[in-house]
C-alpha positions in Angstrom: 68.8 -40.6 17.9 69.6 -44.2 18.0 70.0 -45.9 21.3 73.4 -47.4 20.2 74.7 -44.9 17.6 73.4 -41.6 19.1 72.4 -38.9 16.6 72.2 -40.4 13.1 72.4 -38.2 10.0 71.4 -39.5 6.6 72.5 -38.1 3.2 69.7 -37.4 0.8 69.5 -40.4 -1.6 68.4 -38.1 -4.4 71.9 -36.4 -4.2 70.5 -33.0 -3.6 73.1 -32.4 -1.0 70.7 -32.0 1.9 71.2 -33.7 5.2 68.4 -34.9 7.4 68.6 -36.0 11.0 66.7 -39.1 11.9 65.3 -40.2 15.2 64.5 -36.9 16.9 61.6 -37.1 19.3 59.9 -34.2 17.5 60.7 -33.4 13.9 62.6 -30.3 12.9 59.9 -27.8 12.0 60.5 -25.2 9.2 59.3 -21.7 10.1 58.9 -19.5 7.1 56.4 -16.9 8.3 56.0 -15.0 11.6 54.6 -17.3 14.3 53.9 -17.5 18.0 55.3 -20.7 19.5 53.8 -22.6 22.3 55.5 -24.3 25.2 54.5 -27.7 23.7 56.5 -26.9 20.6 59.9 -27.0 22.3 62.3 -28.6 19.9 64.3 -27.9 16.8 63.4 -25.3 14.1 64.8 -23.9 10.9 63.7 -20.4 10.2 63.7 -17.8 7.5 61.8 -17.1 4.3 64.6 -15.8 2.0 63.0 -12.4 1.5 63.2 -10.3 4.7 63.9 -11.0 8.3 61.1 -12.6 10.2 60.3 -12.3 14.0 59.1 -15.3 16.0 57.4 -15.0 19.3 58.5 -17.3 22.1 56.2 -18.7 24.7 56.5 -17.4 28.3 59.6 -18.8 29.9 57.5 -19.6 32.9 55.3 -21.9 30.8 58.1 -24.2 29.7 60.8 -24.6 32.4 63.5 -27.1 31.3 62.4 -26.8 27.7 65.0 -26.3 24.9 64.3 -24.5 21.7 66.9 -24.6 18.9 66.8 -22.4 15.8 69.0 -22.6 12.7 68.7 -20.0 9.9 68.3 -21.3 6.4 68.4 -17.8 4.9 70.8 -14.8 5.1 68.4 -12.5 7.0 68.8 -11.5 10.7 65.8 -13.5 11.9 64.7 -12.6 15.4 63.1 -14.2 18.4 61.0 -12.0 20.8 59.2 -12.6 24.0 56.5 -10.0 23.5 54.3 -12.1 25.7 56.6 -11.3 28.6 55.8 -8.4 30.9 57.0 -5.1 29.5 60.5 -4.3 30.7 61.4 -8.0 31.2 64.7 -9.2 29.8 63.6 -12.5 28.4 66.9 -13.7 26.8 70.5 -13.7 28.2 73.8 -15.2 27.3 75.2 -14.4 30.8 76.7 -11.1 29.6 74.0 -9.5 27.4 70.2 -9.5 27.9 67.1 -8.2 26.2 63.5 -8.9 25.3 64.6 -9.6 21.7 67.5 -11.5 20.2 68.4 -11.5 16.5 70.6 -14.3 14.9 73.4 -13.2 12.5 72.3 -12.7 8.9 74.4 -15.7 7.7 73.0 -19.0 6.5 73.6 -21.6 9.2 73.6 -19.2 12.2 71.9 -20.8 15.1 70.9 -20.5 18.8 69.8 -22.9 21.4 67.8 -21.6 24.3 66.9 -23.2 27.7 64.1 -21.9 29.8 64.9 -21.8 33.5 61.3 -20.9 34.2 62.1 -17.1 34.4 64.3 -16.4 31.3 65.6 -18.1 28.2 69.3 -18.9 28.6 71.6 -19.1 25.5 73.2 -22.5 25.9 74.8 -22.7 22.4 75.1 -20.6 19.3 76.9 -20.3 16.0 77.4 -16.8 14.6 76.7 -13.7 16.5 73.6 -12.7 18.4 72.2 -9.1 18.9 70.2 -8.5 22.0 67.8 -5.5 22.1 64.8 -4.3 24.0 64.1 -3.8 27.6 
């Protein structure tokens, strides 16, 4: 993010067709295996391993109020986010209509979700593709 230009994207000079985004406070982190994220890791992620769907555990919403986590699928699996660290029976994700302790991103490359912690729950503030909520 440039103070004059805003978000700046740069084409790969090798011509591989990839695009990188320069200037983010934290780099985009590639998640390819199951992981438990911490509040300090709030930021942008790509996820998926190309084999089977992978589940990633979010930090407690109460540990990161105001933090935004953005995930973009690089594979065609329905990768999922869960808040298994939350109290059993807690609905940890909501889009204002649906809620659950787990949310899966559509099994389409490029599907994404952005989540904002309000200190109690993760709110879906943006998405591309469909989301499937499950769990209590």
